[in-house]
Every structure is written in structure tokens, then in C-alpha cells.
C-alpha positions in Angstrom: 17.4 27.0 -25.4 18.2 23.9 -27.3 15.2 22.3 -28.9 16.7 18.8 -28.7 17.1 19.0 -24.9 13.5 20.3 -24.7 12.2 17.5 -26.9 14.0 14.9 -24.7 12.3 16.5 -21.6 8.9 16.5 -23.3 9.2 12.8 -24.2 10.2 12.0 -20.6 7.2 13.9 -19.2 4.5 12.4 -21.4 5.8 8.9 -20.7 4.0 6.1 -22.4 1.4 8.4 -23.9 4.1 9.6 -26.4 4.0 12.6 -28.7 2.8 12.9 -32.2 4.9 14.7 -34.8 2.2 17.5 -34.9 2.5 18.0 -31.1 6.2 18.3 -31.3 5.8 20.9 -34.1 3.2 22.9 -32.1 5.0 22.9 -28.7 8.4 23.7 -30.1 6.9 26.0 -32.8 9.0 24.4 -35.5 8.3 23.0 -39.0 7.7 19.3 -39.8 11.2 19.0 -41.3 12.8 20.5 -38.2 10.9 18.2 -35.9 11.9 15.2 -38.0 15.6 16.3 -38.0 15.5 16.7 -34.1 14.0 13.3 -33.6 16.5 11.7 -35.9 19.4 13.4 -34.1 18.0 12.4 -30.7 17.3 8.8 -31.9 20.9 8.5 -33.2 22.3 9.6 -29.8 20.2 7.0 -28.0 21.5 4.3 -30.2 24.8 4.5 -28.5 25.7 1.6 -26.2 26.4 4.2 -23.4 22.6 5.1 -23.3 19.9 3.0 -21.6 16.9 4.5 -23.5 15.8 4.7 -27.1 13.0 6.4 -29.1 10.4 4.2 -30.6 7.5 5.0 -33.0 4.5 3.2 -31.7 0.8 3.9 -32.3 1.6 6.9 -34.4 3.5 8.5 -31.5 7.1 8.9 -30.4 8.0 7.4 -27.1 11.0 7.0 -24.9 11.4 3.3 -24.0 14.0 1.1 -22.4 16.4 -1.0 -24.5 15.2 -4.6 -25.0 18.7 -6.0 -24.5 18.6 -4.7 -20.8 15.3 -6.4 -19.9 17.0 -9.0 -17.6 18.2 -6.2 -15.3 14.8 -4.5 -15.2 13.1 -7.9 -14.3 15.7 -8.4 -11.6 14.9 -4.9 -10.1 11.1 -5.6 -10.1 11.6 -9.0 -8.4 13.9 -7.5 -5.7 12.0 -7.6 -2.4 13.4 -4.3 -1.4 11.9 -2.6 -4.4 8.6 -4.4 -4.1 7.1 -2.3 -1.4 4.6 0.4 -2.4 5.2 4.1 -1.6 2.5 6.4 -0.5 2.3 7.9 -4.1 2.0 4.4 -5.5 -0.8 3.5 -3.1 -2.6 6.8 -3.9 -2.3 6.2 -7.6 -3.5 2.6 -7.3 -6.5 3.6 -5.2 -7.5 6.2 -7.8 -7.3 3.6 -10.6 -9.0 0.9 -8.6 -12.0 3.1 -7.6 -12.4 4.7 -11.1 -11.3 2.1 -13.6 -11.0 2.2 -16.5 -9.2 5.5 -16.2 -6.7 7.6 -18.2 -3.4 9.0 -16.8 -4.8 12.5 -17.2 -7.8 11.6 -15.1 -5.4 10.2 -12.4 -3.3 13.4 -12.7 -6.4 15.6 -12.2 -7.5 13.6 -9.0 -4.0 13.5 -7.6 -3.1 17.1 -8.5 0.4 16.0 -9.7 1.8 14.1 -12.7 1.4 10.3 -12.4 3.3 9.3 -15.6 6.3 7.8 -13.8 4.2 6.2 -11.1 1.9 4.6 -13.6 5.0 3.3 -15.5 6.2 1.7 -12.2 2.8 0.1 -11.5 2.6 -1.3 -15.0 6.1 -2.8 -14.6 5.2 -4.3 -11.2 2.1 -5.8 -12.8 -0.5 -4.0 -10.6 -2.1 -2.2 -13.5 -2.4 -2.8 -17.2 -3.5 -1.0 -20.5 -7.0 -2.1 -21.5 -7.5 0.0 -24.6 -8.0 3.7 -25.5 -10.5 6.3 -24.4 -12.7 8.2 -26.9 -11.4 11.4 -25.4 -9.3 13.7 -27.7 -5.9 12.2 -28.4 -7.3 8.7 -27.6 -5.4 8.3 -24.3 -4.6 4.9 -22.8 -7.1 3.5 -20.3 -5.7 1.6 -17.2 -7.2 -1.0 -14.9 -6.0 -3.0 -12.0 -4.8 -6.6 -12.5 -5.2 -10.0 -10.8 -1.8 -9.4 -9.2 -3.2 -6.2 -7.6 -6.1 -8.3 -6.1 -3.7 -11.0 -4.9 -1.4 -8.4 -3.3 -4.2 -6.8 -1.3 -6.0 -10.1 -0.6 -9.1 -9.2 -2.5 -11.3 -11.8 -4.3 -12.7 -9.2 -6.8 -12.5 -5.5 -7.4 -16.0 -5.3 -6.0 -14.6 -6.2 -2.6 -12.7 -2.9 -2.2 -13.8 -1.0 0.9 -16.8 1.4 0.4 -15.3 4.8 -0.4 -18.1 6.8 1.3 -17.5 4.8 4.5 -13.7 5.5 4.3 -14.4 9.2 3.9 -16.8 9.2 6.8 -14.3 7.4 9.1 -11.5 9.9 8.1 -13.7 12.9 8.9 -14.7 11.4 12.2 -11.0 10.8 13.1 -10.2 14.4 12.1 -13.1 15.7 14.2 -11.7 13.8 17.2 -8.3 15.1 16.6 -9.6 18.8 16.4 -11.5 18.2 19.7 -8.4 16.8 21.4 -6.3 19.7 20.1 -8.8 22.3 21.2 -9.0 20.8 24.8 -5.1 20.8 24.9 -5.0 24.5 23.9 -7.7 25.3 26.6 -5.7 23.5 29.2 -2.5 25.3 28.3 -4.3 28.6 28.5 -5.5 27.8 32.0 -2.0 26.8 33.1 -0.5 30.0 31.7 -3.0 32.1 33.6 -2.0 30.3 36.9 1.6 31.4 36.5 0.9 35.0 35.4 
């Protein structure tokens, strides 16, 4: 297994949280000198004009970021109406952030049950969420909140105007009960019909 390839994957998975030098050493079980050499080698590869990413050292962490000179293309993509619709995953992530803000990516991951790093990056790029500081939790993870663009998109005057979560849960449970009742009646009717033909 090539450590350089693993390091690239690790930087991608953690997203904007980034990795400290110590984390790289611990995960890859290598020395500080080896970790620095790997980072330098990967950083050099990314400096090629053929690559769209680069490695930056920000806030005492190494992060994969896009190249500044390509920003016009990223802006074009964000402003494209076809890419401006929100997927189910994006809506789910947004809802978790809106109802729990300020919240860390790890807290969102825990509630969703899957990694949200890529989705959070997209929502930040679209302007629906923003970084609002760092948590006091170990590692001082970034805290996220919704933006005024989020409120505009959903037609909400303030974040307090979000629907009451307990009411939404109650309505969902009621709808599920009605579905179960319908399905059980359908099964009973089918059983009667079968008996008639036996």
C-alpha cells in the first residue's frame, strides 16, 4: 500500500477539517520526517497545471483545496440553474444544520449516519451554510450555521420560522400509521379473494 495514495484519500475524506501533521503520523504510523516528505511529494504533484487541486496549510492543518486560478469556472457551475437544485442528501444535511445550529460536521455525520463532508462543502459553495467559528470539542472542529441565502431560498423571515420539528414527526408517524392500516386491509382483502378461488 502506497502511503502517498492513502494520504491523498485521507485529505479528501476529511475535507475542509484538514489533517494535522500529528494525525498523519498516527494514522499512517510513520515518523514526522516521513510525513513531511509525503506531503511535499504530493504537494509538488498537485502544482502541475494538469491538476485541479492543491494542498494548503491553513489553521495548522493540511487541506485539499481547489486552485484559485480556476475560481471563475466554479462560480459558473454554482450559478448554473441546472446545478442549483437541492438533492435529498443536501436537504437532509441542511435540515440537520438548521435545527441544530451551530453544529459541527461530525455532529451532522452522527445524525445522518453517513459522511457529510462533501455535502457540507457543496452547501458552503452554494451559500446556504457558513463557518461561524470553532467548537470547544477536541480538535476544535468548525461550526456551521445557515445563511440569509438559506432563508431566502425557503422563504423564511428568520430561522425561528422553521416548522416545529415535533409537529413534523407527529405528522410523519400519523401518515405511516395510515399507510400500515391501508396495507393491512389490502392484505386481508387479498386473503379473502384467494380463499374464494381455492
